[in-house]
C-alpha positions as CSV (number, residue, x, y, z in Angstrom):
1,X,-0.4,-16.0,-5.5
2,X,2.6,-17.0,-2.9
3,X,3.8,-14.2,-0.7
4,X,7.0,-13.9,-2.6
5,X,4.9,-13.2,-6.0
6,X,2.8,-10.6,-4.1
7,X,6.0,-8.9,-2.7
8,X,8.0,-8.9,-6.4
9,X,5.3,-7.4,-8.2
10,X,4.1,-5.2,-5.5
11,X,8.1,-4.2,-5.3
12,X,8.1,-3.1,-9.0
13,X,5.3,-1.3,-8.6
14,X,6.1,0.9,-5.6
15,X,9.7,1.3,-6.6
16,X,9.3,2.6,-10.0
17,X,7.9,5.6,-8.3
18,X,10.2,8.5,-8.0
19,X,12.8,8.6,-5.2
20,X,11.4,5.7,-3.4
21,X,13.2,2.8,-1.8
22,X,12.1,-0.2,0.2
23,X,12.7,-0.9,4.5
24,X,12.0,-3.1,6.1
25,X,10.0,-1.3,9.6
26,X,7.8,-3.9,12.0
27,X,9.3,-6.7,10.2
28,X,7.7,-6.3,7.0
29,X,8.6,-4.8,3.8
30,X,7.7,-0.9,3.6
31,X,8.0,1.7,0.7
32,X,8.8,5.2,1.8
33,X,9.6,8.0,0.2
34,X,11.7,9.9,1.5
35,X,11.2,9.2,5.1
36,X,7.6,8.2,5.1
37,X,5.8,5.4,4.3
38,X,3.2,5.3,1.8
39,X,2.7,1.6,1.0
40,X,3.7,-2.0,3.1
41,X,3.6,-5.1,2.9
42,X,2.4,-7.3,5.4
43,X,2.2,-11.5,6.1
44,X,3.6,-15.1,6.3
45,X,2.4,-18.3,6.5
46,X,1.2,-17.1,10.0
47,X,-0.8,-14.4,8.9
48,X,-2.8,-13.2,6.8
49,X,-1.5,-11.3,3.3
50,X,-2.0,-7.7,2.6
51,X,-0.9,-4.4,1.4
52,X,-1.5,-1.0,2.8
53,X,-2.0,2.1,1.3
54,X,-3.1,6.1,2.3
55,X,-7.0,6.5,1.1
56,X,-6.9,9.7,3.1
57,X,-9.9,9.9,6.2
58,X,-12.3,11.3,3.0
59,X,-13.2,8.2,0.6
60,X,-11.6,5.5,3.3
61,X,-15.5,5.0,4.3
62,X,-15.9,4.0,-0.1
63,X,-12.8,1.2,0.6
64,X,-14.1,-0.5,4.0
65,X,-17.6,-0.9,2.1
66,X,-16.1,-3.5,0.0
67,X,-14.8,-6.9,2.4
68,X,-11.6,-6.6,0.3
69,X,-10.4,-4.0,2.4
70,X,-10.2,-3.5,6.4
71,X,-9.1,-0.6,8.7
72,X,-5.5,-1.1,9.7
73,X,-4.7,-1.1,13.5
74,X,-2.7,2.1,14.2
75,X,-3.0,4.2,10.9
76,X,-6.5,3.2,10.3
77,X,-7.5,6.3,11.9
78,X,-5.0,8.9,9.7
79,X,-7.0,7.2,6.6
80,X,-5.0,4.2,5.8
81,X,-7.1,1.2,4.1
82,X,-5.3,-2.2,4.5
83,X,-6.4,-5.1,1.3
84,X,-6.4,-8.5,1.8
85,X,-4.4,-10.3,-0.5
86,X,-5.7,-13.9,-0.1
87,X,-9.8,-12.7,-0.4
88,X,-9.9,-12.9,-3.5
89,X,-8.2,-12.7,-7.1
90,X,-5.5,-9.6,-6.8
91,X,-6.7,-6.4,-9.2
92,X,-2.6,-5.0,-9.9
93,X,-4.2,-2.3,-11.9
94,X,-5.9,-1.3,-9.4
95,X,-3.4,-1.4,-6.5
96,X,-1.1,0.2,-9.3
97,X,-3.5,2.8,-9.1
98,X,-3.7,3.1,-5.3
99,X,0.0,2.5,-4.5
100,X,0.2,5.8,-7.1
101,X,-2.5,7.7,-5.3
102,X,-1.0,6.5,-1.4
103,X,2.1,8.2,-3.1
104,X,1.0,11.5,-4.4
105,X,-0.8,12.2,-1.0
106,X,2.7,11.4,1.3
107,X,5.5,12.6,-1.1
108,X,6.3,15.4,-1.5
109,X,4.7,18.1,-4.0
110,X,7.6,18.1,-6.4
111,X,7.3,14.7,-6.1
112,X,4.0,14.2,-6.3
113,X,3.1,15.8,-9.3
114,X,5.7,13.5,-11.6
115,X,3.0,10.7,-10.6
116,X,-0.3,10.7,-13.4
């Protein structure tokens, strides 16, 4: 799947959530609720493509046992994981659930409770 196709699908998942927006931060698309990032996309022809989510430290280790996932620099210590987009076909149902979970961890409670 081409990078643009991945971003288009990811964008549709992220921007369907309440009060979200896309920004470019550190030269990559990031999705925010308020001022906080809940999902990120990185990659171009010079680097491996990945999607970042917050899972929380409690379950981060479960994801890191799966070779598709990795602990990202800088934010990994705060309970984030990255999904290698090129390691296997992307399971978009799984990505949607991870995006929602990340959103619920980051969003204000009034918005988080709207996402099931």
